[in-house]
C-alpha positions, 0 to 999 in steps of 0.5 A: 816343215811348213810354218803357219803364218798369220797376216793382217792386211791393212797397214801391214801388206799395204798402207791403211786406207780401209775399206779401200786397198792402200798402196803397196809398202814393199811387203809383196816380195817378202810375202811371196817368198814366205808363201812359197815355203809356208802356209799364209793365213790372212786375218782381217775384219774385211768382209764382202767386196772389201774382203775380195779386194784384199784376196785379189791383191794377194792373187795379183801379187802372186802370193799363195794364201792357204786360208782367210779368217775374216770378220769379228769377233772370232772370225769366219774361215774362207778356204782359198786353195 
């Protein structure tokens, strides 16, 4: 059974340089493995171009995202399947 795993982007997947994409901190390989067996949901306050930059980082690193919740206070859902 797949687990649902929520992931923050800035300071978790990359160094925190918000609104820009920070440097990889080694999370990509772990997230790729987790994403192969589980459902990964990105939780972020990013929006617009900066949200797309984060989603592109996951695609560039071949990490499967199930969905993206973004914005404040309760988030909006963006399906990326």
